[in-house]
N, C-alpha and C positions, 0 to 999 in steps of 0.2 A: 207701467209702474212695477218695480220689483216686488216680489213677494217677501214679506218680512220673515225673519227667523222664527218669530212667535207663531205665525200662521203655518209655516212648514212643520214646526214641532207639534202643533195641535193635530195636523194631518197624520203625522206618524203615531201619535198617541192613539188615535182612532183605529189605525191599521193594526197597531200592536195588540189592542184589546181583541180584535177579531183573530189575529194570528195565534195568540196564546190559547184561545179556545180550540183552534185547529191543530195546534202544535202537538198535542198528545193523542192525535187520532191516526197518526201515520207510522208510529213505531210502538212495538209491543211493550217495551220497558217503560218508556216515558208515559204512555197512555195509562198503563195499569198502575204504576206507582202513584199517579195523580188521582185516579178514580178509586183505588182500593186502599186509600189512607196511608200510602207509602211516602207521602211528602210531609215533612215537619218544618214549619216556619218558625224561626227565632229572630230576635232583634239585634244580635251582634255578639261581641266577644272576640278576644284575640285568637282563641282557639275554640274548638268544639270538644267538650268533655262529656263522656257518657259514664255514669256510675254503674258498674257491673258487680253482681254478687258472685264471688268466687269461693267463699269459705263459709263453713258453718259457724254460727254465732256462739252457740253454747252446746253442752252435752246433756244427754238424758240421765236422770237419776231415778232408780226404782225404789219406791218406799215399801218396805216389808212390815216394820212395826211402827212406822211413822216418826221415828226418832233419828233416822239416818241423816247425816249431813248432806246437804244438796251441793252438787258440784257447781261451783260458781266460776269455773274457768271459762273465760269468754275471749272472743277475738273479733276484730273488725271484719265485717263480711264484704266490704266494698273495695273494689279496685278500679281506678279510672282508666278508661281507654281514651286517648287524646288524638284528635285529628286536626290538621291544618285546613284552613279555608282554601278553596280554589276560586280565583277571580278571573273571569273571562269577559272580554269585550270585543265587539265587532262594529266597525263603522258603517254608516250610511252616508254616501258622499255625492254631491252634485257640483259640477264645476260651473264657473261663470260662463264659459264658452257654451256649455250645454244649455244653460238658461237663455242665452242670447239666440241660440239656433232653434229653440222650441218656443214659438210665440204663444202667448196666452198662459194664464195661470193654470188652466185645466191641463194643458200639455205637460207642464212641469210637475204638477201633482201626480199625474199618471206615471211619469218616470219614477218618482219617489215611491209610489205604491208598489211598482214592480220590483224595485230594489229592496224595499223593506221586506216583502214576502220572500225574496231570495235570501236575504240575510237571516231571517228567522228560520227558514227551512235548513240553511247551512248550519246554523247554530245548533238546531235540534239534532241533525244527523251526527255532528261531531260529538255532542254530549252523549247521545245514545250509544254511539260506537265505542267511545272510551269506556263507558260503564260495562258494556257487554264483552268487548274484545280487548280494549286497551290499545296502546300503540299510536294514539293521536298526539302528535308532538305538541301541538298548540294547547292541548288540555291534559298534559302529562301529570299534573298535580292532582287531578281528579281520580279518585280510587276506582278500581275495576273489580268486577266479579271474577275475572279470568285468573284462576289460581296458578296457571303456568308462569305468569309474570310475578316478579318480586312485589310483595304487598297485596297481591290479588286475594280476594276473600275465599273463593271456593276452589279447593285443591282437588286434583285428580288422583287422590290416594285415600285409603281406608282410614276410618277413625282410629286413632292411636299411632298412626305413622306420619301424620301431618306435622310440618315443621315451620310453616309460614308465620309471619308476624303481622298482626292486624291491630291498628290503634296503639301500637307500641307494646302489645301483649303477645307473647309467643304461644303458639298452639302446642308446641312440644313440652313446655313447662307449665302450662295452665292446669290447675288441679281439678278440672271439670270437663266432662264430655260436651258441655254446652258451647265450647269454644272451637270445636272441630265440626266441619260440615259432613253431611252424609254423602256417600259415594257409591256409584254403580257403574259397571262396565258391560256393555252389550257385546263386546268382543267381535265387532264387525259382523254381527248377525242379529239384527233387530228382530227379524221374524221369529227367531228361536229364543232369544234372551231378553229382548227389549222390554216387553210388558212386565215380565217377572222382576227385572231390575228396577223398573219404575215403582212397582209396589213395595219392593224392598227399601228403596229410598224413602218412600212415603211413610212406611212403618217406622223406620229409624227416626224420621223427623217427629212423628207423633209421640214416640216414646220419651223424647226429651224436651218437647216443646213446652216452654214455661208460660207462654201467652199467645193468644191468637191461634191461627191454624194455617195450614197450607192453603195458598190462594191462587197461585199462578205457576204454570210451567211454561217457560219460554223455550221454544224449539227452533233448531235450524230448519231451513226449508226442507231438506231431505228427511230430517227427523220427524217433522210434522206429517209429511206424506207417509212415512213408514208407520207412524202411530195410527193414522186413519186406515191404512191398509190392514193392519192387524185386527182392528176392532170394527171393520167395515159392516159386519152383520149386526153389530150391537152399538152403533154410534149413538152417543147421547150428547145433547146440546143443552146449554143453559141460556135462558133469556136474560140478556144483559141490559134491560131497559134503563137501569140506573147507571150503567157503565157506558153505554154507547148508543143511545137512541133506539133501543130495541134490537140491536144486532145479536144474532145467535152465535155463541162461542162453543167450540168443542170442549167437552168436559172430561176431567180425570179426577177420580176420587171426589173430594169436596172442593175442588178448584176448577180452573179452566186452563186450556192449552192454547197458546198463541205462537205464531211463527215470527221470527225476526231474522232477516238476512245478515245481520251484524254479529251473529253467533261466531265464536272463534272456530277456525278450521285449520287443521294441520295434518300433514302426512305422517307425523310421528305418532307412535303408539301412545294411547291415553291422552293425547293433546287435542283430539278432535271432539270438541264439546258439542254434544247433541241436544241436551236440555239442561236448563237451570230450573230448580224447584225452589220457589220463594214464598216465605211467610213475611209479610210486610210489617209485622210487629217485631221482627228480629233484624230487619234491614230497613233503613230509612234514607231517603234523599233529603238531607237537611238544607234548607234554602234561607238566606237572609231576606227578611221581609221587604227590605227596600231595594233589593237587587234581583227580583224574580223576573228576569227578562225585561228589566226596566229600560225605558227609552230616555236618554238624556237630551236636553234641548239642542237645537241647531246652533252652531257657532260659526262665525266667519273667521277663516284662518288668515291672519295678516300677511304671512309670507307666501301664500299661495292663492290663486284665483279660484277659490272653491269654498263651499260650506259643508260642514260635517256634523252629524249627530252620532250618538253611540248607543248601542244596545248592550246592557251590562247584566251579568249573572254572577252571583256569589253563592257558593254552596259546597257540599261535599256528600259523598256516599259514605254512610257510617254503619257499623254493625253493633247490635246489642246482644244478639244470640245467634251464633253460627250453626249450632246443632239443629236448629229448625229450618235450615236451608240444605239444598243438596244439588248434586250435579251427576248427570249421566254422560258417559263418554263412549266413543266408538260405536255409535248407533246410526250413523248416516248410511250405512250399507245394510240392505234388507237381508 
């Protein structure tokens, strides 16, 4: 007797719940944004709009004798940053031929379990890579932190020289330092310059942070090893019981350092990104509540001898405050 679409769908729902729990344990960005309150769930809308305060509302008046007129010149403080949604979908498919060749319901379900895990893992890798590095063709509408690319959030240049456009707002014309990220250059000598540049970035972030605090540095593999090498005699770890079942994470300042092999690498000067410094109150992964790696039911395709379900995700990486973020470049060489 053939397994119904409803039973196959129920099986995928169960696997999906397990996979989403595991999904954020294998990549630094996705793990940390989920665990450190970097994910914001909303219910819909044609676009994602973030209200940013770019201007002073009113001016100060000093009272000497108490009869001076108060300056009532006021301005609207808010400017909207607007982002488009990114819609991603990936199918899970089983053919009629495969069903006939694998006798018994258990054999068919095991095939689906393996494919579902593969799909979820692939989905995760592509989303993570696009956010950190960019260049994933199938997810090109998803914003990236890589400021070398057009629209990337974190640029490889000093505050005051950045020209990128994020959420429709130009860094070059924004009347505030809060819309330009912090920047440091290890000049291909992490052992000499890396730690000092890290603290310079952290200090710059702290000076303009409007909310929250530095939480996470995501390092390239080489950058992570170089950081460990520099502080070897004074390594400090943080107990992340609430983050990842008691795993110990390498600390820096008031946050943690994780490595991710999807960090951007380039032979060009200042395009080798060694570390991102993130404050998740200033950057969010916004996800539609109904499409958070949601599994859509199996359907029989009339024109083909197969059945297919879909894993769907709808979201976007958005910025609220770029001054509380930073990037270190050219630190992969010790």
